[in-house]
N, C-alpha and C positions, 0 to 999 in steps of 0.2 A: 504494500500500500504506500502510495506517495501522497503525503499530506502537505507538501511544500506549497506555499501560496494560498492555502485554505484556512478559513476561520471557522472554528468549531465552537458553538455555544454549548457549554456543559452545565446543565441545571441539576441541582441536587435538592431532593425533598426528603421529608423526615423519616425514612426507613433507616434509622440509625444503626441497626444491626448489620447493614450491608456497606457502610462507609469504608470499612477496611478493604472491601473487595473492589470498590470503584476507584479509589485513589490510584492504584497501579495502572488503571486504564487511562486515567488522565495523563499520567506520566508517559504512557505509550504514544498518545497523540502528540505531545510536546516533542518527544524524542524523534518522532517520525516527521517533524517539520511543521506541525499545525500551530497556528496562533489560537490559543484556547481562552475563551471569555467565560469566566465562572459566574454562575447565577445561583442564588440560594433562596429557599423559602424562609418564611418567618420562623418556622420550627428549627431549621438548621442554624439560623442566626442567633437564636436565644436559648436553646434547650441543651442542658447538660444531662447526659444519661450514663448508664454503666458502661457504655461503649466509648465514652470519651466526652470531653467538654467541647462546647461550641467554639470556644477560643482556640483550642488545639486544632480542630478540624478547619476552621477558617484560616488559621496560620498556614497549615499544610497546603490548602487550596491556593493561597496567594503565592507561596513559595514555589510550588510546582508550575503554576501558569505564568507567573511574573506579571499578572494583570490585576487591576482592582476588581473587587467582587461587586456584582450588581445585586443589590439587596432590597430595592424598593420598586414600586410600580413606576415611579417617575424616572428612575434610572433605566428601566427596561424599555420604556415606551419608544425611545429613539431607535431601537433595533428595527422597527418597522420601516420608517422612511429612509434610514441609512442603508438598508439591505446589507448589513454587515456580515450576517452569518450565512455561510454556505450550507451548513447543516446544524441542527440543534438537537441535542439528546437530553432527555430527562431521565437521569439514572442515578439513584433509584427513583422510580415513579410510584408513589404510594397509591393506595386505593382512593384516598381522599382527592388527590390530584387527578387521578383517572376519572373519577366521577364528575368533578368540576369541568374538566376538559371536554368530556363527552356531552355535557349539558351547557356549554358555552358560557361558563362563569369565569370571570377574570377578576380575582380579588387578591392577587399577589404578584410579585415579580416573575416567578416562573411561568405562571399562566399568561401574564402579559407577554412574555418573550415568545411563548407558544403561539399566541394569537398573532403576533407580529410575523412569525415565521410562516404561518398558514396564510396570512394576508399576502405575503410575497410569493406564495406558491412554491416554497422551498421545503426540503425534507425535514420532518420532525420524527425522531426515533425514540421510542419509549422502552425503557427497561423496567418492567413492572415488578413490584414487590408489595404484595397485598395478601392479607389473611382471608379476604373474602372474594378472591378472584373467581371462584366457582360458586359463590353465593350471590349476594345482591349486586356485586360489581360485575358479574358475568355479562349483564346487559350492557353496561358501559363499555367494557372491553369489546364486545361485539360491534357496538356502534363505531368505535374507533378503528376496528379492523377493516371496515369498508369505507373509511374516510380517505379521500384523496390526499396524497403526500404524507400520510402517517404510516410509519413502519414500526416493527417490533424487534427488539432483541429477542432471540429464541428463548422460550420460557417453558416451565413445567411445574408440576407439583413438587415441592421441596420436602414435604413430610406428610405423605398420604395417610398414615395411620393416626398420628396425633393431631394433624391440622388438614383434614381432607379438602377444605375449600381454599387453601393457601397456594398461591402461584408466585414464583420468583424467576426472574430472568437469569440466564447464564452470563454473569457480568463480564467474564473474560472475552465475550464475543461483541462487546459494545463497539470497538473500532471497526470490526468486520461488518457489523450491521449498518453502521453509519456510512461506510465506504460503499456498500451495496446500495443504500438509499440514495447516495449521490448519483448513482447510475440508474436510478428509478426502479430498483429491484428490492424485493423482500428477501433477506437472507433466509435460506432454507436448510434443513427443515425448521419451521417456525416453532412447532410444538415438540418439545424434546422430553426425555426422561432425565430429570434433574438428579434424583437420588434413587437408588434401588430400594425396593421394599425389604424390610427385615424378614 
């Protein structure tokens, strides 16, 4: 993959348990020549969890990308008219974000960035991470699956026994899914086996 001359929007929402999986993928984009613009939701900006502090994650994000972090709707809005982003990924993309995106809600910087990207007819790549992907959010995922210019990082059930409705993307495929999306293609297979049953 050649990311030279490309600008990747990398939006992170509050699936805190997957942050350690997505940071290496951001590094891959940078190492392969992309200019990465980081965007975070309010949850990422202000929530400390057992997986790490917001301060630590934001510091890592800024150090890896070398760019300021977009963290407000006002900061995200210019992404539309500037047409800055060649591709935007929301990774991880929570069930909350999935639901709002599928129902045209724009109440934060990540959703504003997504709206801008869709306005420009450019690819938006979702790496879902939601405990109700096969529950109430199944309808929202279905709506997004048939939406023009929206693509998915391959995903599957991460714990079918303990959490049968949970779906999580294979985060190490984020760059590959984004590269395919730039060519107008969905990386296949899209539905994969994440973990083997016990």
